[in-house]
Residue, then its C-alpha position, 0 to 999 in steps of 0.5 A: x152071822x153070815x146068813x144075816x149079813x147076806x140077807x141084809x146086804x141083798x135087801x139093801x143093795x136090791x133096794x138101792x138098784x130099784x130106787x136108782x132105776x126108778x129115778x134114772x128111767x124117768x129122767x127127762x127135761x122136766x126131771x132135770x129141773x126137779x132134780x135140781x130143786x130136790x138136791x139141795x133139800x135132800x143133802x141138807x136133810x142128811x147133813x142135819x140128821x147125820x153129821x151132828x151124830x157122827x161129829x159127837x161120836x168122833x169127838x167123844x172117841x178122840x177125847x176119851x182116847x187122848x185126854x190121858x195127855x191132859x191127865x198126865x200133866x195133871x199128875x196121873x203119871x206121878x200118882x200111879x208111879x209110872x216111868x216114862x217107859x211105862x206111860x208109853x207102854x200104856x199108850x201102846x196097849x191102847x193101840x194094839x187092840x185098836x188096830x186089830x179090831x178095825x178091819x173085822x168091825x168094818x166087815x160086820x158093820x153092815x150085817x149087825x147094823x150101824x144103828x146097833x153096833x156103833x152106839x154099843x161101842x160108844x156106850x161101853x167105852x164110856x164105861x171104860x173111860x169112867x173106870x180109868x178115873x177110879x183105878x189106883x194101880x198101873x195094872x188097872x190102868x193098863x187093863x182100861x187102856x186095852x179095852x178102850x182101844x178094843x172098843x174104839x177101834x172100829x169107830x172112824x172107819x165105821x163112820x166113813x163107811x156108814x157115810x158112804x151109804x148116803x153120800x156119793x164120792x164127790x160129796x164125802x170129803x166135806x162131810x168126813x172133815x166136818x165130823x173129823x173136825x170134832x177131833x181138833x175141837x176135842x183137842x181144844x175142849x180137852x184143854x178147857x175141860x181139863x183146866x176146869x176139872x183139875x180144880x176138883x182135886x180132892x173132891x171125893x178124895x180123888x185127885x183132879x186127873x181122875x175127875x177128867x176121866x170120870x166126868x168125860x166118861x159119864x157123858x160118853x156113856x149117857x150119849x151112847x145110850x141116847x144114840x140108840x134112838x137117833x141113829x138111822x140104820x140105812x137109807x131105806x130106814x130114814x124117817x126124815x126122807x120121803x120116798x121120792x127123796x130116797x130114790x133120788x139119793x139111790x140114783x146118785x149113789x148108783x151113778x157114782x159107784x155102779x152096781x155093787x156086790x150083793x153079798x159079802x165076799x172074801x174075794x173082794x177083801x183080797x182084791x182090795x189088798x191088791x190095789x196099789x193106791x191102798x199101799x201108796x196112800x197107806x204109807x202116807x196114812x202111817x206118816x201123817x198119823x204118827x204126826x197127828x197122834x204125837x201132837x194129840x197125846x203130847x201137845x200139853x207136855x210140849x207146851x208145859x216144857x216151854x215154861x208154862x204151869x200145868x194149868x196154863x199148859x191146858x189152856x195154851x193148847x186150845x188156840x192151835x186146835x181151834x185154828x186147825x178146826x177152821x182151816x180143816x173145814x176150809x180145806x175140805x170145801x176146796x177138796x170137794x169143790x175142785x176134787x183135788x184130794x191129793x193136793x190138799x193132802x200134800x199141802x197139809x203135811x207141808x204145813x207140818x214140815x214148816x211147823x217142825x222146822x220152826x220148832x227145831x230152828x228157834x230157841x224162842x219160846x214164842x216161836x216154838x209155841x207159834x210153830x204148833x199153829x202150823x204143825x197141829x193145823x197140818x196134822x188135822x187137815x190131812x187125815x179126813x182128806x186121806x180117809x175120803x180119798x181112800x174111800x173114793x177110789x175103791x168099790x164095791x162095798x166089801x172092797x171099800x170097807x177093806x180099803x178104809x179099814x186097812x188105811x186106818x190100820x196103817x195110820x194107827x200103827x203110826x200112833x204106836x210109834x208116836x207114843x214112843x217117839x215123844x214119850x220115851x225115845x226123845x227127852x223133853x223139853x226140846x224133843x229133838x230126835x222126835x221133831x227131826x223124825x216128824x219133819x222127815x215123816x212130813x216130807x215122806x207123806x207128801x212124797x207118797x201122796x204125790x206118787x198116788x196122784x201119779x198112779x191114779x192119773x195114769x190109771x185114769x188115762x188107761x181107762x179113757x183109752x179102754x172107753x174108746x174101744x167099747x161101750x159100757x154095756x159090753x163091759x163085764x159086771x162086778x168090776x167095781x173100781x176096775x171098771x173103765x167108767x169108774x174114774x179115780x179121784x185125784 
């Protein structure tokens, strides 16, 4: 495994360097015009071929992990005889292997090849999702949730890392948000699908909630099989780019990230763990993800607690997620256009704070429902920008892969807390303790994002001083994000 990883890495990195050199060495006045002409064509091609696949992967990942909330409202908990505590345990069982698998999967992604690893994960968790629909015991349900978490753990960090092989840092946020927006769409689709699927109650002598898992799992399985044939392995293996276009992308990647390490290195893993920005943003990840997963798993139950029937609660969960999708896309464009990752992160969690304050401060069911438009929107704005910000400020590849995975590990740790906050520790329908906690978490997330901006601004100022005292050729190779010419994104 180590040998295959090293040989693949050496080949890919050397090809990037050669392509970049040929692109950079021929730069002159005519090439500037040519670059301008080729740029739009290249990024459009990559977007058209990569983003629909990435979006479908993450939509199915989020849908298959969180549709348990819709199944609960449709009778899952009652039929399997689960208490609130047992339901929380089932959700927690999902997250333990999910978290454990994130870093290892990201480190081996390049060795195995994303075109094999990611479709395999998708196909297998589709099978597990389907099996959830035929279980008739609590222990069987626990087993399914464990393997679902194990197989899904590497998806989001893997997709972010995979995109960084094709896009420079300043183009990442919009792309990550485009496929992450499918998570908010999954919240909308989940409600619509559940509303229709639960009407199959009794078909095949199975309850309506079981068909939610069966039908959605089968679709995931079939898409997983098809993805083996449409997933590009790497930039050099893309069939839709010409050699000239590939060299252009390689040049942009090298300009943006500098020469990266040729082989996997545990030293780079340890170096990543020393980065202050990892831990500052990691805390914001934890707080924001607690909010995200709390709403993702329990918004149907929250809405049902406002007096809606089980079926109507499924439908009423759709509008907040639809609004969240649109606003998240707009915010990602602003983040990329003005390179203001931190400000967008802060605004997103402050929207959450507004929503939770509204929910706490009013007895009106309409106001409480309206509060979800703020809290859900903020919850789905924050993660893609945080993920991009995290990936933008680490290099070379092993260091970046570690930072991405660690950010998601901290975020999904918040998912464990969320399952208990709203599932057992804070009773329905008001969820007072949970709402107060999430309000505080919103403000803490804003604080840590602000501290990260401050740290990165100071680091950039120090790098500027270093650049005044030396030429780039005098700097030692292999520094990655420690290079004086590696400017941190704010």
